[in-house]
C-alpha positions in Angstrom: 0.0 0.0 0.0 2.8 2.5 0.7 4.2 1.8 -2.7 1.0 2.8 -4.3 0.9 6.0 -2.4 4.4 6.9 -3.5 3.5 6.2 -7.1 0.4 8.4 -6.7 2.5 11.2 -5.3 5.1 10.8 -8.0 2.8 10.3 -11.0 -0.5 11.8 -9.9 -0.3 14.8 -7.6 2.7 16.6 -9.2 1.3 16.6 -12.7 -2.0 17.7 -11.2 -0.4 20.6 -9.4 1.4 21.6 -12.6 -1.8 21.5 -14.5 -3.6 23.6 -11.9 -0.7 26.2 -12.0 -0.9 26.4 -15.7 -4.7 26.8 -15.5 -4.4 29.6 -13.0 -1.8 31.4 -15.2 -4.0 30.9 -18.3 -6.9 32.4 -16.4 -4.9 35.3 -15.2 -3.7 36.1 -18.7 -6.8 35.5 -20.7 -9.8 35.9 -18.4 -11.1 38.8 -16.6 -11.8 42.4 -17.6 -9.1 43.6 -20.0 -7.9 47.2 -19.7 -5.1 49.4 -21.1 -2.2 51.1 -19.4 0.8 53.2 -20.5 4.1 52.1 -18.9 7.6 53.5 -19.1 10.5 51.2 -20.0 14.2 52.2 -19.4 16.6 51.5 -22.2 20.1 50.0 -21.8 22.4 50.3 -24.8 24.7 47.3 -25.5 27.3 46.1 -28.0 28.3 49.4 -29.6 31.0 48.6 -32.1 34.5 49.5 -31.0 35.7 52.8 -32.4 32.2 54.2 -32.8 30.2 56.5 -30.5 26.5 57.5 -30.6 26.3 61.3 -30.6 22.5 61.9 -30.8 19.2 60.1 -30.7 19.7 58.0 -27.6 16.7 58.1 -25.3 16.7 57.1 -21.6 13.3 55.4 -21.9 10.3 54.7 -24.1 6.6 54.5 -23.4 4.5 51.5 -24.2 0.7 51.1 -24.4 -0.3 47.6 -23.3 -3.6 45.7 -22.7 -4.2 42.9 -20.2 -6.6 41.7 -17.5 -6.8 44.2 -14.7 -5.3 41.8 -12.2 -2.2 41.2 -14.4 -1.7 44.9 -14.9 -2.0 45.5 -11.2 0.8 43.0 -10.7 3.2 45.3 -12.5 2.9 47.8 -9.6 5.5 50.6 -9.9 8.3 48.3 -10.9 11.1 49.7 -13.1 11.3 47.7 -16.4 14.5 47.7 -18.4 15.1 46.6 -22.0 18.5 46.1 -23.6 19.0 47.5 -27.1 21.6 45.6 -29.2 23.6 48.2 -31.2 26.1 45.8 -32.8 24.9 46.7 -36.3 25.6 50.4 -36.1 27.7 52.2 -38.7 29.0 55.8 -39.0 26.3 58.2 -40.1 22.5 58.0 -39.5 21.1 54.7 -38.2 17.4 53.7 -37.7 16.8 51.2 -34.9 13.2 50.0 -35.0 11.6 48.9 -31.7 9.4 45.9 -32.3 6.9 44.2 -30.0 8.9 40.9 -30.1 11.9 42.7 -28.6 10.2 43.1 -25.2 10.2 39.5 -24.0 9.4 40.5 -20.4 6.0 41.6 -21.6 5.1 38.4 -23.5 1.9 37.9 -21.4 0.7 41.4 -22.3 -0.8 42.6 -25.5 1.5 45.4 -26.8 -0.6 48.0 -28.7 2.0 50.8 -29.3 5.6 51.8 -28.6 6.3 55.5 -28.3 8.5 56.2 -30.2 8.5 53.2 -32.5 12.1 53.7 -33.6 15.4 55.3 -32.5 17.1 57.7 -35.0 20.8 57.5 -33.9 23.7 59.5 -35.3 27.0 57.7 -35.1 30.5 59.0 -35.5 34.0 57.5 -35.4 36.1 58.2 -32.3 39.1 60.3 -33.0 42.2 61.3 -30.9 44.6 64.1 -31.0 46.9 66.3 -28.9 46.0 70.0 -28.3 47.6 72.8 -26.3 46.2 74.0 -23.0 46.2 77.7 -21.9 45.1 79.4 -18.7 42.4 82.0 -18.6 40.5 83.9 -15.9 37.3 82.2 -14.8 34.3 83.6 -16.6 32.3 86.0 -14.5 30.7 89.4 -14.7 33.9 90.9 -13.3 36.5 88.8 -15.2 37.7 92.0 -16.9 39.0 93.2 -13.6 41.6 90.4 -13.5 44.7 89.6 -15.5 47.1 86.7 -15.5 50.8 87.3 -15.3 53.9 85.0 -15.8 51.6 81.9 -15.9 52.7 78.4 -16.9 50.6 75.3 -17.4 52.1 71.8 -16.9 51.6 69.8 -19.0 51.0 72.4 -21.7 49.5 69.8 -24.1 47.0 67.0 -23.4 45.4 64.2 -25.4 41.7 64.3 -26.2 39.3 61.7 -27.7 35.7 61.8 -28.8 33.4 62.1 -31.8 35.3 63.0 -34.9 33.0 66.0 -35.6 33.7 67.5 -32.2 37.4 66.7 -32.0 37.9 68.3 -35.4 36.8 71.7 -34.1 38.9 71.6 -30.9 42.2 73.5 -31.5 43.0 74.2 -27.9 41.5 73.9 -24.4 41.3 76.2 -21.4 41.9 75.9 -17.7 40.0 78.5 -15.7 41.7 80.3 -12.8 39.2 81.2 -10.1 38.8 85.0 -9.7 36.7 87.1 -7.4 36.7 90.3 -5.4 37.0 88.2 -2.3 40.2 86.6 -3.7 41.9 89.7 -5.0 45.4 89.6 -6.3 47.3 86.4 -5.4 49.9 83.9 -6.4 48.7 80.7 -8.2 50.2 77.3 -7.6 47.4 74.7 -7.9 46.0 71.8 -9.9 42.9 72.9 -11.9 40.5 71.0 -14.2 40.6 71.4 -17.9 37.4 72.6 -19.6 36.1 70.6 -22.6 32.9 69.6 -24.3 31.0 66.9 -22.4 31.5 64.3 -25.2 35.3 64.8 -25.1 37.6 62.6 -22.9 40.7 64.4 -21.6 44.0 62.8 -20.5 45.0 64.1 -18.0 41.9 65.8 -16.8 43.9 68.2 -14.5 46.9 70.4 -15.1 49.2 72.4 -12.8 48.9 76.2 -13.1 51.6 78.5 -11.6 51.8 82.2 -11.9 50.0 85.3 -10.6 46.6 86.8 -11.0 46.2 90.6 -10.4 43.2 92.7 -9.9 43.0 95.7 -12.2 41.9 98.8 -10.2 40.8 102.3 -10.6 40.7 105.2 -8.1 37.5 107.0 -7.6 36.5 109.9 -5.3 33.2 109.7 -3.4 31.2 111.9 -1.0 29.2 110.2 1.8 27.0 111.3 4.6 28.3 110.4 8.1 26.0 108.0 9.8 25.8 108.3 13.6 25.1 105.0 15.3 22.4 104.9 18.1 22.6 108.5 19.1 19.8 111.1 18.7 20.8 114.0 21.0 24.1 114.9 19.4 25.2 116.2 15.9 28.2 115.2 13.8 30.4 117.7 12.1 31.1 117.5 9.3 28.0 115.7 8.3 29.5 114.8 4.9 33.1 113.6 4.0 35.1 112.9 0.9 36.7 109.5 0.3 39.3 108.3 -2.1 38.8 104.6 -2.8 40.4 101.9 -5.0 37.8 99.7 -6.7 38.0 96.8 -9.3 37.9 98.0 -12.9 34.5 96.5 -13.6 33.0 98.2 -10.5 34.0 101.7 -11.6 30.5 102.5 -13.0 28.5 100.1 -10.9 26.3 102.4 -8.9 25.0 99.5 -6.7 28.5 98.5 -5.8 29.6 102.0 -5.0 26.5 102.7 -2.9 27.8 100.1 -0.5 30.6 102.4 0.5 29.4 104.0 3.8 30.9 106.2 6.6 29.8 106.0 10.2 30.8 107.1 13.7 30.2 105.3 16.9 30.4 106.6 20.5 30.2 103.2 22.2 32.9 102.7 24.8 34.4 106.2 24.4 34.9 108.6 27.4 33.9 112.3 27.3 37.6 113.2 27.0 38.0 110.9 23.9 34.9 112.3 22.3 36.2 115.8 22.9 39.4 115.0 20.9 37.3 113.9 17.9 35.9 110.5 17.0 37.6 108.4 14.2 35.4 107.8 11.2 34.7 104.2 10.3 34.1 102.9 6.8 32.0 100.0 5.4 33.1 98.8 2.0 32.1 96.0 -0.4 34.5 93.1 -1.4 37.5 94.3 -3.4 37.2 98.0 -2.3 40.0 99.7 -0.5 39.8 103.1 1.3 42.9 105.1 0.4 42.1 108.4 2.1 39.2 110.0 4.0 38.9 113.7 4.6 38.6 114.5 7.5 39.7 111.4 9.4 37.8 112.4 12.6 34.4 113.9 13.4 33.4 116.4 16.0 30.5 115.5 18.2 28.3 118.4 19.3 25.2 118.5 21.5 22.0 119.0 19.6 20.3 122.4 20.2 17.1 122.1 22.2 
C-alpha cells in the first residue's frame, strides 16, 4: 500500500499541481476584464562597435501602451522595467533602430498595442584622438575684466583628447580657468585645476598644474558720503559729509549699486567724554574688493543738539 501512495504522489499529484498552476496562469492572462495602461521602460544600450560613438538620438526610456486583464496589470505595480537594445549593427552616419513588439520578451503575457516612439534615430561617428595645447584664462564671471594673469605656466601644456570626430575636429586648444573674485583679489597661483572641454570629449590628463600670478586691475574714484551716527539722537556730527578716495575693481567703476555700499559712520560706544572731545575716528564700510585710500577729515566732531 505505501508503494501505491508513492506512485500516486510521483505520477499523480505533481502533474495535477502543474496542470492547476498552468490553468491559473492561463486564467490570469486570458480571463477577466481587460484594460489598457501606458508604462515606461528604461533602455540600456549594449554592444556598440569598437571605435564608434552615438552622438545623438539615444533616449533614456520609451513609453508603451499595453492591454491585459486588470489583475495582471496590477501585478506590475511601480516596478522599473528595463530593456536592452543591441547596437552591434551600427555604422558611421545615420542609423534607424526599430523597436518591435517581439523585442520586449518580459511583456510576453501582455498585448502590446503601441511603442512610443516606434524607432530610434541614432547618429553615429567615429572616435578620433589628437593632442592639443592648454592655456590658462580667468574664470568667466561678470567681473572677469578686472583680473589679468601674469607669468603663468601650465604643466603639461599639451593634453590628449578623444571623442566624436566631428567634435574633435573643431577643438584646436583647451582652457583651464583660474578662479577669480573680489574676495580673492590679487594672489599667487600654484594649484591643480580641471581642464574645460565639451561633455563628449575625454581628456587625458583631466587636471593640469597652473603656476603664476593673478592681479586685480583697479581704478581710483572719489566719493562723497553722509556720516551715519550710530544709536545717538541728542548729538550732531560735524562735518555731516566727508570725501573718500577709494580703489575699486575695474568693472565696479561704473557700478552704482557696488559704489553705494561704501558708507561712513561714527560710533560713540565705549568712548569717554575726553576721547569724544578730541574727535571720534570715522569708520568705513566697503564691499568686497574695495580699499579706502584716504578719507577727509579722518575724525568727526560731536556736538550737542540744540534744544
